[in-house]
PLY file of the C-alpha trace (Angstrom):
ply
format ascii 1.0
element vertex 109
property float x
property float y
property float z
element edge 108
property int vertex1
property int vertex2
end_header
125.36 -64.03 -20.04
126.68 -67.33 -18.93
126.88 -68.26 -15.20
129.34 -70.99 -14.24
129.65 -72.26 -10.70
132.70 -74.30 -9.58
131.85 -76.13 -6.30
132.98 -79.16 -4.28
132.97 -79.54 -0.45
136.37 -81.29 -0.57
139.44 -79.09 -0.49
142.42 -79.44 -2.77
140.42 -80.71 -5.87
141.39 -77.80 -8.08
138.44 -75.42 -7.83
140.59 -72.42 -7.71
142.68 -73.52 -10.67
139.67 -74.32 -12.76
137.88 -71.00 -11.93
141.01 -68.90 -12.71
141.76 -70.90 -15.82
138.19 -70.52 -17.06
138.26 -66.84 -16.31
141.45 -66.38 -18.35
140.25 -68.46 -21.18
137.00 -66.56 -21.53
138.83 -63.22 -21.24
141.18 -64.46 -24.14
138.07 -64.72 -26.38
136.92 -61.31 -25.52
134.44 -62.14 -22.64
134.09 -59.92 -19.48
134.29 -61.97 -16.38
133.09 -61.53 -12.86
134.67 -64.00 -10.51
133.18 -64.26 -7.00
135.78 -65.66 -4.59
133.81 -67.48 -1.86
136.83 -69.27 -0.63
138.01 -68.13 2.78
141.75 -68.78 1.74
141.14 -66.20 -0.97
143.64 -67.63 -3.40
141.65 -66.31 -6.48
141.67 -62.90 -4.84
145.39 -62.99 -4.20
146.26 -64.32 -7.71
143.97 -62.24 -9.88
144.09 -58.88 -7.96
147.19 -58.91 -5.79
145.16 -58.16 -2.55
146.36 -60.13 0.43
145.42 -60.51 4.12
148.17 -57.94 4.77
146.72 -55.57 2.17
143.11 -56.45 1.91
140.59 -54.96 -0.66
138.44 -52.00 0.47
135.32 -54.20 0.43
134.71 -57.97 -0.14
132.16 -60.73 -0.29
132.37 -60.79 3.57
131.03 -57.25 3.66
128.26 -58.11 1.28
127.15 -61.10 3.34
127.55 -59.55 6.76
124.12 -58.76 8.31
125.75 -55.79 10.16
126.41 -53.96 6.88
124.41 -53.02 3.88
126.88 -53.15 1.03
125.60 -53.98 -2.48
127.68 -56.59 -4.22
128.45 -53.98 -7.04
130.39 -52.00 -4.56
132.61 -54.91 -3.69
133.82 -55.54 -7.27
137.44 -54.74 -7.91
139.57 -54.87 -11.08
141.82 -57.77 -11.63
145.32 -57.56 -13.14
143.70 -58.58 -16.53
141.39 -55.93 -17.79
138.49 -58.33 -18.75
138.44 -59.93 -15.40
136.67 -58.47 -12.21
136.62 -60.02 -8.82
134.42 -59.94 -5.69
137.24 -60.65 -3.30
136.95 -63.22 -0.58
137.56 -61.21 2.59
139.82 -63.88 3.91
139.37 -64.32 7.72
136.45 -61.92 7.75
134.61 -64.32 5.33
135.14 -67.15 7.86
133.72 -64.99 10.59
130.59 -63.99 8.57
130.16 -67.56 7.55
130.15 -68.67 11.18
127.67 -65.91 11.95
125.35 -66.94 9.09
125.34 -70.52 10.19
124.46 -69.91 13.77
121.96 -67.01 13.83
118.58 -66.70 12.05
118.43 -63.39 10.23
116.37 -61.16 8.01
118.49 -61.10 4.91
0 1
1 2
2 3
3 4
4 5
5 6
6 7
7 8
8 9
9 10
10 11
11 12
12 13
13 14
14 15
15 16
16 17
17 18
18 19
19 20
20 21
21 22
22 23
23 24
24 25
25 26
26 27
27 28
28 29
29 30
30 31
31 32
32 33
33 34
34 35
35 36
36 37
37 38
38 39
39 40
40 41
41 42
42 43
43 44
44 45
45 46
46 47
47 48
48 49
49 50
50 51
51 52
52 53
53 54
54 55
55 56
56 57
57 58
58 59
59 60
60 61
61 62
62 63
63 64
64 65
65 66
66 67
67 68
68 69
69 70
70 71
71 72
72 73
73 74
74 75
75 76
76 77
77 78
78 79
79 80
80 81
81 82
82 83
83 84
84 85
85 86
86 87
87 88
88 89
89 90
90 91
91 92
92 93
93 94
94 95
95 96
96 97
97 98
98 99
99 100
100 101
101 102
102 103
103 104
104 105
105 106
106 107
107 108
């Protein structure tokens, strides 16, 4: 198993493009991919799965990280449009709310 993280605090540097491109390239050579979309904008979620803020996924990374829920990450995984790619969707605005909560309150998780 290979784990690759794409991270940069600056916006607009191509993180989503690189992550989606690497996912498709790995899928093209027969690898199975799990992309975790930790971006509140959720562009990888939108592009790879078709879920949007208007039609959100049943569960998301926001649910996994939320201290009020007890959702295993495995239950948040959804299929992408490409068979070899699976996504833990971002959660859009909910991910921002959870991020704000995690940054301001000490917790047990």
